[in-house]
C-alpha positions as CSV (number, residue, x, y, z in Angstrom):
1,M,-40.5,71.4,191.1
2,H,-42.2,71.9,194.4
3,Y,-40.8,68.5,195.7
4,I,-37.3,69.2,194.3
5,K,-37.1,72.6,195.9
6,L,-37.9,70.9,199.2
7,G,-35.3,68.3,198.6
8,N,-37.7,65.5,198.3
9,I,-38.3,62.8,195.5
10,P,-41.4,63.7,193.4
11,P,-44.2,61.2,193.9
12,L,-44.3,60.1,190.2
13,A,-40.5,59.8,190.0
14,V,-39.0,56.9,188.0
15,S,-37.2,55.8,191.1
16,N,-40.6,55.0,192.7
17,G,-41.4,52.5,189.9
18,F,-43.3,54.8,187.5
19,Q,-41.7,53.4,184.4
20,Y,-42.5,50.7,181.8
21,P,-40.5,47.5,181.7
22,K,-37.9,47.1,179.1
23,Q,-39.6,46.1,175.8
24,P,-38.1,43.1,174.0
25,A,-37.8,43.1,170.2
26,C,-40.3,40.4,169.7
27,L,-43.1,42.5,171.4
28,A,-42.0,45.9,169.8
29,A,-42.4,44.4,166.3
30,L,-46.1,43.5,166.8
31,N,-48.9,45.4,165.2
32,D,-52.2,45.9,166.9
33,L,-53.9,42.7,165.8
34,E,-50.8,40.6,166.6
35,E,-50.8,42.0,170.1
36,R,-54.5,41.1,170.4
37,L,-53.6,37.5,169.5
38,V,-51.1,37.1,172.4
39,S,-53.1,38.9,175.0
40,L,-55.1,37.2,177.7
41,R,-57.9,39.9,177.5
42,I,-59.6,41.5,174.5
43,P,-61.3,44.8,175.5
44,F,-63.9,45.1,172.7
45,M,-64.7,48.7,172.4
46,Q,-66.2,51.0,169.6
47,I,-64.0,54.0,168.9
48,K,-65.4,56.8,166.7
49,E,-64.3,60.3,165.6
50,C,-66.0,63.1,167.4
51,S,-67.9,65.2,164.9
52,Y,-67.1,68.6,166.5
53,D,-63.3,68.4,166.7
54,R,-62.4,65.0,164.9
55,Q,-60.7,63.6,168.0
56,L,-61.3,60.0,168.9
57,G,-63.7,58.9,171.5
58,I,-65.3,55.8,172.9
59,K,-68.9,54.9,172.1
60,G,-70.9,52.6,174.3
61,T,-69.3,50.2,176.8
62,I,-66.2,48.1,176.9
63,V,-66.6,44.3,176.9
64,N,-63.7,42.8,178.6
65,V,-63.3,39.1,177.4
66,P,-60.8,36.5,178.7
67,I,-58.8,34.7,176.0
68,T,-57.0,31.5,176.0
69,L,-53.5,32.0,174.5
70,N,-52.9,28.4,173.4
71,Q,-56.4,28.2,171.7
72,T,-55.8,31.4,169.9
73,V,-52.3,30.9,168.7
74,S,-52.9,27.3,167.7
75,T,-55.3,28.5,165.0
76,L,-52.5,30.1,163.0
77,P,-50.5,28.1,160.3
78,K,-47.2,26.8,161.7
79,N,-43.7,26.2,160.3
80,I,-43.6,29.2,157.9
81,N,-40.7,31.3,157.0
82,D,-39.8,34.8,158.5
83,T,-41.4,36.8,155.7
84,A,-44.7,34.9,155.2
85,T,-47.9,36.8,156.2
86,I,-51.5,36.0,156.4
87,H,-54.8,37.9,156.4
88,V,-56.6,37.6,159.8
89,K,-60.1,38.7,160.7
90,L,-60.8,39.2,164.3
91,K,-64.5,38.9,165.1
92,R,-66.7,39.1,168.2
93,R,-68.6,36.0,166.8
94,L,-67.9,34.0,163.8
95,K,-71.4,34.4,162.5
96,F,-71.1,38.2,162.4
97,K,-70.5,39.7,158.9
98,S,-68.4,42.6,160.1
99,D,-64.9,42.3,161.5
100,Y,-63.7,43.9,164.7
101,M,-60.3,44.0,163.2
102,Y,-58.8,43.0,159.9
103,R,-55.0,43.1,159.4
104,V,-52.1,41.3,157.7
105,I,-50.1,39.5,160.4
106,N,-46.8,37.6,160.6
107,P,-47.5,34.3,162.4
108,K,-43.8,33.9,163.2
109,R,-43.8,37.2,165.2
110,V,-47.0,36.0,167.0
111,F,-45.3,32.7,168.0
112,E,-42.1,34.4,169.2
113,A,-44.1,36.9,171.3
114,A,-46.3,34.1,172.8
115,S,-43.3,32.0,173.6
116,F,-41.6,35.0,175.5
117,L,-44.9,36.0,177.3
118,M,-45.7,32.6,178.6
119,K,-42.3,32.8,180.6
120,T,-43.2,36.0,182.3
121,P,-44.5,36.3,185.9
122,L,-47.9,37.7,185.0
123,Y,-48.6,35.1,182.4
124,Q,-47.4,32.3,184.7
125,S,-49.7,33.5,187.4
126,Q,-52.6,33.0,185.0
127,D,-51.7,29.4,184.4
128,V,-51.0,29.9,180.8
129,S,-50.2,26.9,178.7
130,L,-48.6,26.9,175.2
131,D,-47.7,24.0,172.9
132,L,-44.1,24.5,171.9
133,D,-44.0,21.6,169.6
134,W,-45.7,23.3,166.7
135,Y,-42.9,23.1,164.3
136,E,-42.5,19.3,164.8
137,K,-46.3,18.6,164.5
138,F,-46.7,20.6,161.3
139,E,-43.6,19.9,159.2
140,K,-45.7,19.3,156.2
141,E,-47.5,22.6,156.4
142,T,-44.8,24.8,154.7
143,F,-45.1,27.9,152.6
144,G,-42.8,29.5,150.1
145,P,-41.0,32.8,150.6
146,G,-43.3,34.5,148.2
147,N,-46.5,33.6,150.0
148,N,-48.2,36.6,151.6
149,C,-51.7,34.9,152.3
150,V,-52.8,31.5,153.7
151,V,-56.1,30.1,152.3
152,E,-57.7,26.8,153.2
153,M,-59.7,25.7,150.2
154,N,-60.8,22.6,148.4
155,N,-60.3,22.2,144.7
156,E,-63.7,23.6,143.8
157,E,-63.1,26.7,145.8
158,E,-59.7,27.2,144.2
159,E,-61.3,27.0,140.8
160,E,-63.9,29.6,141.7
161,E,-61.2,32.0,143.0
162,E,-59.3,31.8,139.8
163,E,-62.4,32.8,137.9
164,I,-62.9,36.0,139.9
165,E,-62.1,39.2,138.0
166,M,-61.4,42.5,139.5
167,D,-64.2,43.9,137.4
168,D,-66.6,41.6,139.1
169,I,-66.3,43.0,142.5
170,D,-69.2,45.3,143.7
171,W,-67.1,48.2,144.9
172,E,-70.2,50.3,145.6
173,N,-71.7,47.7,148.2
174,D,-68.4,46.9,149.9
175,P,-69.3,45.6,153.4
176,F,-66.0,46.9,154.8
177,D,-66.9,50.5,153.8
178,N,-70.2,50.5,155.9
179,D,-69.3,52.3,159.2
180,E,-72.7,51.6,160.7
181,D,-72.3,47.8,160.4
182,C,-68.7,47.8,161.4
183,P,-68.1,47.9,165.2
184,N,-64.8,49.5,164.9
185,P,-64.1,50.9,161.4
186,A,-60.5,51.1,160.5
187,P,-58.3,51.0,157.4
188,V,-58.1,47.6,155.8
189,E,-54.6,46.5,155.0
190,T,-55.2,44.9,151.6
191,V,-56.0,46.2,148.2
192,I,-58.6,43.4,147.5
193,Q,-61.9,43.7,149.3
194,G,-65.5,42.7,148.8
195,D,-66.0,39.1,147.6
196,V,-62.4,38.4,147.2
197,S,-61.5,39.1,150.7
198,T,-64.0,36.7,152.2
199,Q,-62.0,33.9,150.5
200,M,-58.7,35.1,151.8
201,G,-57.2,34.8,155.3
202,L,-58.4,33.4,158.5
203,A,-61.5,34.3,160.5
204,I,-61.2,33.9,164.3
205,A,-63.4,34.7,167.3
206,P,-61.4,33.8,170.4
207,G,-63.7,35.4,172.7
208,E,-66.9,33.7,171.6
209,N,-68.7,31.7,174.2
210,K,-66.5,33.3,176.9
211,M,-68.0,35.1,179.9
212,P,-66.9,38.8,180.0
213,I,-65.2,40.0,183.1
214,S,-66.2,43.3,184.7
215,L,-63.5,46.0,184.6
216,V,-64.3,46.6,188.3
217,F,-63.1,43.2,189.4
218,D,-60.4,42.6,186.9
219,D,-57.3,43.9,188.8
220,V,-54.8,43.0,186.1
221,G,-57.0,43.6,183.1
222,E,-54.9,46.4,181.5
223,E,-51.6,44.4,182.0
224,L,-53.2,41.4,180.3
225,S,-54.9,43.4,177.5
226,Y,-51.7,45.3,176.5
227,P,-48.7,42.9,176.6
228,K,-46.8,45.2,174.3
229,I,-46.9,48.0,176.8
230,Y,-46.5,46.0,180.1
231,C,-44.4,43.0,178.7
232,G,-46.1,40.4,180.9
233,E,-45.2,42.2,184.1
234,L,-47.4,43.8,186.8
235,R,-47.2,47.4,187.6
236,Q,-45.1,47.6,190.8
237,F,-44.3,50.7,192.8
238,T,-41.6,51.2,195.6
239,R,-42.8,54.3,197.4
240,A,-44.3,53.9,200.8
241,K,-47.8,55.2,200.0
242,P,-49.4,53.2,197.3
243,P,-50.3,55.4,194.3
244,T,-53.9,56.0,193.3
245,Y,-55.2,55.0,189.8
246,T,-55.3,58.7,188.9
247,E,-51.5,59.0,189.7
248,I,-50.8,55.9,187.7
249,I,-52.6,57.2,184.6
250,K,-51.2,60.6,185.0
251,S,-47.7,59.2,184.9
252,E,-48.3,56.9,182.0
253,I,-49.6,59.8,179.8
254,R,-46.7,62.1,180.8
255,R,-43.8,59.6,180.2
256,Y,-41.2,60.0,177.5
257,D,-42.0,56.4,176.5
258,R,-45.1,56.9,174.4
259,R,-46.1,53.2,174.2
260,G,-49.1,53.7,176.4
261,T,-50.8,56.7,174.8
262,T,-52.6,55.0,171.9
263,P,-56.3,56.0,171.6
264,Q,-57.4,52.6,172.7
265,K,-55.3,52.5,175.8
266,I,-56.3,56.1,176.8
267,C,-60.0,55.3,176.3
268,I,-59.9,52.3,178.5
269,A,-58.0,54.1,181.2
270,I,-60.5,56.9,181.2
271,R,-63.4,54.3,181.5
272,N,-61.5,52.6,184.4
273,Y,-61.1,55.9,186.1
274,C,-64.7,56.6,185.9
275,I,-65.6,53.2,187.2
276,K,-63.2,53.5,190.2
277,N,-64.1,57.1,191.2
278,F,-67.8,57.4,190.5
């Protein structure tokens, strides 16, 4: 109100560029794991509930790992219908027993989002390549409309899966319920866990053997980590005096568009603020 009373434009006004780009439908439909699959950075972080007030807080450090889009997306099954979904486990390393994220995703949504993002200025500046001939190369890899999980097994594994009974599952020793071993415990989006879940879905570790990038030197790390928020565009401002990082975060938290106020985004913003100011 102070600036308005003086007849001046507020420093954090929309006219100065403090707004998000328009979000296309292909990005708005993504869940958190689908967003990770089309991002060029994965900020591995451990988020826990604070014991005293049950708010979420970050524990430990953030490991900022660069990702190759074509390598990540090409691991998904191709040429599937609009409703087919698969179980995907995102891991830090394939040899780890615990999963960083475990969700049900729609590969078609991932393909559409990746195709859109590779045409954006930010992704083009990163020399992103994407094979757009998936559907021609994988015509034989089709899935019926009733499928909700993709499993690659040989005949012996298929016979073993048929013999698994729900009563045989050791629910008491479910590895997914062990918060100490799981780096980022979260609800598992499937009703079958334990031994059955290890035979379902696709385990990927796109950041394995990649050299992490320091948050201090990664100027576009947030934009590349959250394509659903920034839609493949850089944060650009039009006012004469460049805004500080504190002003940028203050604006994003206050905006009517709440896409940038997830716990993960706020935690990484706070960590970046601490790095830049202390």
